[in-house]
N, C-alpha and C positions, 0 to 999 in steps of 0.2 A: 699838339693839336694840328690837324692837317690844314694846309693852306688851300683855300678854295680858289677855283679858276674863274677868271673873267675872260670871255671869249668873244670873237667876232666870227660869225658864220656867213659864208657866201654860198647859198643853196640854189640849185637850178630849179626854177618853177616853170611848168608847162602844163596847160590845161588839157591837152590831148595830143594825139599823134600828128594831127595836121595844124595844130596851133603853133604860133611862134613863141619860143621859150626865151627866158633871160634869167640872169642871176639876180637874186634879191639878198640884201644884207640884213642880218639880225644881230643884236647884241644880247648876250646871255651871261648872267653873272651868278656867282655862288655855286659853281658846279663842283661836286666832289671828285677828286682824282680817282676814287675807287668806283665811280659810276662807269657803266659800260657805255659805248658810243650810242647804242640804241636807247638806253635810259636817258642820255642827254637829249636825243631827238624827241623823246616823249615829253621831257620838260619843256623843250622849245615849243612843241605843239600845244601843250597846256597854256603856255604864255600867249601863243597866237589866238587860241580859242577865247581866252579871257579878254583879249583885245578885239574880239569879234572879227577875227580874220580867218581865212581858210587855212586849216592845218596842212602840213606837208605830207603828201602821200608817199609812203615807202613800204617795201615788202619786208615781212618778218614772220617767223613761225616758231620754231623750236627754241631759238636763242641759246642753243647749246653747241653750235658749230656742226650740226648734223644735216639740216635740211637744205642749206645753200641758198635760201631765198633772200637773205639780207645783203643784196647786191648793191653796194655803193662804191663810187669812185672817190676816194678821199685824198686830197692833196697830191693828186697825180698817180695814185696807186689803187688798184682794185683791193677792196677790203681794208685800206689804210696802210700806214707806214710800217707796221710790224709784219714779220714774215710768218708763214705757217698757221695763220688764224683767219677766221671769217670776221665780218664786221661786228657781229654780236659778241665776239670774244675780245674785241679791241676795247681797252680801257682808257679813260681820259688822262691817266697818268703818263700816257705816251705823248701828251701835248703840254706846251708851256703856258703859263699864265700870260694873258694878253695876246695869244697867238690868233692868227686868222686861219680858219679852216675852210677849205673849198670842197663842197660836196656835190657830186654829179651822178647821173645815172650811167649805166653801161652805154658806151657809144659804139653801136654796130648796126649796119643796115638790116641784119637778120634779127635784131632785137629792137623792134620799134617801141618808142616810148608810149606808155599808156597814160601816165600822168606823173608829173614831177620826177621822182626818183624811181618810179615803177616802170619796168620794161616787160614786154611780152617775150618770154623765153620758150614758148611752145614749139619753136623750131627744134629744140633738143628732144622733145617728146616725139616729134615726127621722125627724127633720125633713129631713135630707139625702136619705133614701130617698124622701120624699114628692115631691121635685122638684128637688133641688139637683144636677142632672147634665144632660148632653146625651145623649139616647137615640136621636135620629134620625141617619141616615147623612149625614154632612157631607162625604163624599168622602175621598180619600187625603190624605197629608201634602203640603200645597202648598209651593211655593217661598216663601222668606222674605218677599218683597215682592209675592206674587201677590194677596193680599187687602189692599187699602189700609186701614190703621187709623191714625187720627191719633195723635200722641204723647200728646195729652191723654187720649184714651180708653184708650190702652194703659197710661198711668200710673195712671189711676183704677182700671182693672181689676186691676192689680198691687197697688195699695193695698188693695183689697177682698180679694184672694186671699191676702194676708199673714195673715188671720185664722187662728189655730191652734186655735180651738174650745175654749179653756181654760175658759170659763164665767165669767170675771171680771166680764163685763158683767151677767150674771144675778145674781151674788153681791152686786154693789154697788147694783143697782137696788132702790129701795124697793118696787117692784111685782113683783120677780122676773121682769122681762121679758127675752125673748131676741131683741128686735128688732134689736139691733146685729149679733148673730150671723147672723140670718136675712137682714138687709139686705146684709151683706157677701157672703154666698153667692149671693144673687140678683143683686147688683150686678156681681160679677165675670163673670157670664155675660151679663147684659143689655147690657153695654157692647160685647160682641164680636159679630160677624156670626153666628158659629156658634150663639150662644145665643138669637138673636132668634126662631128658628123656634118654640120652645116657650115664649116669654116670656109669652104671654097666660095660660097656665095655671100657670106656675112659682110666681109670687107667691101666687096663690090657694091652691094646694095646700100650700105651705110654711107660710103663715100659718094656714091651717086646722088643720094638724097641730100647730103651736105652741100654739094655743088648746086643742086637744084634750088636750094633754099637761100642761096646768095652769100654763103660764107666764102672767105678768101682762101688762097693757097698758103701752104706752109713754106717759109723760107729759112727755117732752122735758126732763128735768132736766139731762141731759148728764153724769150720773155715770158712765155706761158708757164714754163717750169718755175721761173723765178717768182712769179706772182701767185702760183697755185696755192690755195690755203691748205691743201692736203699733201703738198710737196711731191706730186706725181711726176715721175721722171719722163723726159722726152725719149728715153730708150723704148718706151711703148710705141712711139710714133714710128721708130725703125721697125718694130715688129709688125705694125699695121702695114707698112710698105711691103714687107716680105710676104705677108698674107695676101695682099692685093696682087702682087706679081705672081705668086704661086697659083692664085685662082685663074690667072690668064692662061697658064700652061695646062691646067686641068680642063678648061673649056676647049 
């Protein structure tokens, strides 16, 4: 028979972006180790509702590690203590009976808090709108082998494309930099023939928008790679820098 967990939760509560926030402490008993972290949060919210208290606001959608909306800072780590997973993939067996768990929103000037654990990550959408797409006519759908692409390039592009835009890289960076996110979105296009047509402008436009929105600079600490739930490599940042420098020479 599994041993149920009794936990203490310290959760950041904040009514809005301009309100003063603070941690509130809750006791939660009888949690199954096989529960996901978000299921545990649902149980806590049920408890708060039954006590006629305001439930905790937090983002979630697919609960399958795909959408990237389950952005929580748990015990000092984006998405929690386990590596290579999102918050919705984190299970309570990663914690000990009687443990105190601290839950916070992403901390970044570019991600203002909406309420409690919810932050506004629309800045990422604006970066994509600045150039993270292919707008030129690249023709119809070709046959599978009509455009020769090496396996290495295909694998690298797919690695970059696995970025779900959760913002963990920003939350863990001491400068609040979005370089890993921008690099992944630039890299997935620059490695493929269809993306090379606009390559000279893409990096410049997206980096310019990143700076405009208040994200910090990259100082190559590698924290973003360590905390990325999709294990995206910082080698993509090196490629982004090369793309940016190359664009300067083209101009």
